[in-house]
C-alpha positions, 0 to 999 in steps of 0.5 A: 503694178504700174502700167503705161497707157498709150496716148490716142494717135493723132488723126493726121501728121502735119509736117513739122516747121523744120520739114516745112522749111526743108520743103521750101529750100528744096522747091527753091533749089528745083525752081532755081536750077530749072530756070538757070538750065532753060535760060542757058539752053535758050541762049545757046540755041539762039546764040545770044545772051550769056552765050556771047561770053563763051568765046571771050571766056574760052580765049582768055583762059587758054591765054592765061595758062600756067604750069602750076594751074595746069597741074592742079586743074588736071588733077581735079578734072581727072578725079571728078570724071564720071567714071571716078565719081561713080566709083567714089559714090558707090564705095561711099554708099557701101561703107555708109550702108554697112557702117550705119546699117542704113539703106535709104540715104546711100540709095539716094546718093547712088540714085542721084548719081545714076540719074545724073548720068542718064539726064546728062547723056539724054541732054547731050544727044538732044542738044548735039553741041560740039566742043571748042577747038580740039587744038585747045584740049590739054588732055588729048582728044575728046569727041563727046558732045559738050552741053552740058558739062558731065564733070560739072554736073556729076561733081555738083550732084555728088558734093551737094547731095552728099553734103545734104545727106550728112547734115540730115543724118546729124540732125537739124539742131541750132548748134549745127547750122553753122556747120551746115552752112560751111559744108554747103559752101564747101560743096559749092566751091568744089563744084566751081573748081571743077567747072573752072577746070573744064573751062581752063583745059579747053573742053567746054564753053562757059554755058556748058558748065553754067547749065550743068550747075543749074541741073545739079541744083535741080537734082539736089532739090529733088533729092531733098524733097524725096527725103523730106516726104519720106520723113513726113510719111513715116509712121510716128511712134505712139508716145507713152504716158508717164506711169502713174505714181501710186501713193502708199495707203493712208491708214484708217484713223483708229478711234476708241470703242464707244461704251453704251451709257448703261454699261458706264452706269453699271461700272460706276455703281460697281466702284 
């Protein structure tokens, strides 16, 4: 009967090289996002640095409006409103959970969207910055606070986190790296389009959307860290050693029976 023996379990599970790279990327995103946000916030509070570009960028975009650009960017800003982002995120998470029978990654997406809404609301009330002139609004009045841009923050987190979760679910094989780069590039481009729509339609300053993009990077980094830590601490299945192959028994060598010398002598006399 063949039996498989379990290999001894290692005393500690170290992160794999791919997990180390993942932690490095997540930490870099978190640091870069926080640096961008706090740098822009300091510029806004001191009315200097990048904040000096707020009025020129706003005036330039207002002066360059066209009917086609207005229609396209109005559709973009409508679909990426916090309400629509919440609905789309919940539907996608529900479909993912039912289809893949998985809870962790859909929960990460929902948790990231909820954290985005909470952080955006807290910062808006903490900074208390007003929007540009209401006469430049193209979609009606909006008395909400301006810093940071909720549309840009929410869309950035949704696109980047969803992109990461899809790539992580597909694995990290070399053949998928090109697809991963293209997916994250598409997420970044989508976030930039949403930011442009908020500037073009007159509802935000440049620093509002730049700070929101920094926050989106930071939240994405936190999500990647959380997912990577969970993968690292998950119990590693104990490998099974391949079963030993049993060779067929070797038959014993049959030798002729030895005849005592006396018996040989008697047989010779009888002949």
